[in-house]
N, C-alpha and C positions, 0 to 999 in steps of 0.2 A: 793536764795541759802543759805542753813544753814551755820553757821560758822564752821571752821575746827574742833574744839573740838567736836561739836555736830555730824558732819559727821563721825569723827573717832570712836565715841561711837556707832553710828548706825551700822557701818560696822564690829565692833568687831575685827579690825586689830590692832596689836600693834602700838603704836605711832611712833616709828622709821620707820617701814615699810610703814605706812600710809603717813608719811611726804616724804619719798623717792618716793613713787608712785605718790603723788600729785605734787612733784617738776618735775618729768619726764613728767607727763601729761602737766604741764604748759609750759615746754620747747617745747614739740611737738606742743602745741597750738600756741606759738610764731613763730615757724618755718613754720607751715602750713598757718597761717593767715597773718603774716607780711612779712616773707622772701620769701617763695615759692608761696604764693597766690594760694595754692593747689586747683585746679579745681574751682576757684572762679566764672568764667563765668557760668559754669554748675550749681553751687549751686544757684547763683543769679537768673538765668533763671528759674530754677525749682520752686523756692520760689515765684517769681513774677507770674508765670503761675498758681500756686496753691492758692496764697493769694493776687491776684491782687486788691481786694477791700480794703486791709489793707493799712495803710499809709507806705510811703517809710521808714520812721524812724523805724517803727515796724519790717519791713522786714530786714532792715540792722542790727537791734538788734538780730533778730533770726539767721542771718548769723554768728554773733559774738558768740552767744551761741552754735551754731552748731560746730564751730571750737573748742570751749572748750570741748564739748562732744566728739568730734573726738579724742582729746588728751586722754581723759579717756578711750575711746574705744580701743585704741592701747595698753594701759597698762594693761587693765583688764584681758585678757586671762592669762598673765604671773602671775599677782597677784593672780588670782583664783587658779592657779596650785600650787603656792608656799605656800598658807596658809593651815591651818588644817581644819578638818571637822566642828568644831564649828564656825569658821569664815565664812566658805562657807555658812552655814545656815543663817548667818546674811547678807551676801552679796546678796544672792538670796533667797527671802522669797516667799512661795506659799500660797495664801490666801484660796484656796479651793481644795486641793489635793483629798479630798473625792469624788469629781465629777468623777475623773478618776478611783478611787478605785471602784466606783459603776459599771463601765464598766468591770473592771477586774473580779469582782465577778460574772458577767453575762457571763464571758468567751468571751467578745466582743473585737475584735481588734479596734485600734484607729489610725486615721490619724490626727496628731496634726499640725495645720496650724500656723506656726510662721511667723516672718517677720524680716526685717532689722530695726526694731524700738527698741530703748533702747539697750539692750545687748542680743545677741543670743548665744554667746560663753558660757555663764553660764549654758546653757542647758545640758552641759556634765554631770551635777550633777543629772539629772532626774532619773537615775537608783537608786539613794539613796532616792528619794522622792516617787516613785511609784513602784509597784511590776512587772510591764510590763518589758519584754525585749525591750530595746529602740534601734532603728535604725535611722541613718540619713546619708545624702550624704556627701562626701568630694571630693574635686578636688585635685588630686595628683600634687605635685610640681616636676619640672624636677631635682632639686638638691636632690640627694638620701639621703644625711645626714640630710638636713633640713626637707625633707618629712618624714623621719623616726621619727624625733623628734616631729613633729606636730602630726603625727599619735599616738605616745606614749602619748602625752599630752591630745589629744581629746578622747582617748579611755581609759584613766587611771582610770576612775570612772565607767566603765561598758558599755558605749555606743558602739554598733557595727556599724562600718563605712562601707558604700557601695560606691565604686568608682562611681563618677557622671555619667560616660559613661554607666554604667550598672545599674543605680539606679532604674529605673522603674521595670525592671525584678527582681532585687534582693529584692526590697521592696514588690512587689506583692507576691513573693515566701514566704516572712516572714509573710505576712498578710493572706496567705491561709493555712498555716500549722495549725494543730489542737492540738498540744501538750500544748502550753501555749500562752496566749494572747500577742500580740506584739503591740508596739506603734511606729509608724514611724513619725519622725519629718520632715516636709517639709517647707522650707522657700520659700514661693511662690510669692513674690512680685517683683522679678527681671524682667527686660525686656526680653521677649522671642525672639526666632528667628524671623527674619523679615517676614517669610512666614506664621506666625500665623494669622489666620483669625478670631480670637476671640477678642472681645473688650468689655470693661465695661466703665461706666462713673466714673471717679476717679478724685476728685477735679475739677469737671466741665469740664474735658478733655476726649475726646474719647481716651481710653488707651488700647493698645494691651497687652494681657495677656497670660500667659501659663495656660493650663488647665490639666496638668499632675496629679496634686493632686486630682482633682475631678475625673478623670478617674480611678485613683488608688483606691479611696474610693468606687466608683461605682462597679468596677470589683471585689473587695473583700468584698463588703457590710460592710465596717468598719464604725464605728461611726466617725463623723468629729467634731473636737473641735478646736476653735480658742483660741490662747494664747495671751492675752492682757498683755502688759508690761508697767510698770510705773517706772520712775526713781525717787526714793525717796530722794537720797542724792548722793554725789560723790561715785562712785563704788557700790552703793546699789540699787537694783531693786526689785520691787514686781511683781509677775506673777499671773494672774487670768485666769481660764479656763472658756470658754463659749461654750455650745453645739450649733453647726450649724445644724447638722442632725444626727439622730440616725439610719435612714434607707435611705442612699443615693441612693440606687438602685431604690427607689420610687420617688426621687426628679426630677423635670423637668430639662432638660438640662440647664447648666449654672447657676442654682439656687444656688449651693454651692459656685461657684466662685464669683457670685454677692454678696452673703452674706459675704464672706471673705473680699472683698474689701470695703464693707460698714462698717464692723467692723474695718478694718484697718484705713480707713479715719477718723472715729470717734476717734480712738486711737491717731492718729497723731495730729488731730485738738486740742486736750487737751493741748498739749505741743509740738509744731512743731519742735523744735530744735533737737529732738532726733531720727529723721528718717534719713536714709542714703541719704541725698540730693546731695552728690557728685557723686552718680550713675546717669548716663544720662538716666533717666527712659523713657523720651518721645522722644528719638532719633529716627528719621525716621517717627514720627507722623506728618501728615500734619497740618500746622498751629501752631505748637508748637516750 
């Protein structure tokens, strides 16, 4: 990990704000890892299932690094909302936005497959990076005031939010309109409903998956793009786009979903601490 002065320079945040954010993140790290032992058994189980061939010392070190990342992850949405446009550009850098621009010029809709690796909240800035109208899902919160504040924060930079319960229908409608190309962000790596009959091999495990993103792309014949994320420094991420399919309606069934999970596994394996290991991903999977 880079030293604090280097990290602060990379993020473009003022020194006082960076120090406050770093201190709050460190406090969350101590509370979750030492006091609460937040979902420790789930995190440990998931990592040993996925990296069983690694030494116990290496897995334990990954757990520590995960808790540190979790501290950053809690702070980052608020930090990103508070800073100005110049700092946002440094916090979230896109290595090849021209790939998406190529689809826009062809008037081609895009389904962007993201994940819970690195930081996904920074994607609220996508409308400032691409010309597409950007859509994604959100889960309403029962507290009306908190829900209104979160909606304001997540839509403040131009993303249009679709309630999760209506997401497929709303996203498909956006991808089938002909006025302007749309880009729908789908975070597709969560555990699906237990009645899902679709599985992939993920970290050597038979893993139940949701296929809504693939169905959405096929139904609208939208290009499918994977979003790779890399954590470069504290609060700072790079994003790279990779084409999975330009003509999903011609792809064999499950081909897009398999390709997504292959990309995701490769992404995670480079630096495992930055995926959401506290999510009980293999719950209900026999033998896990």
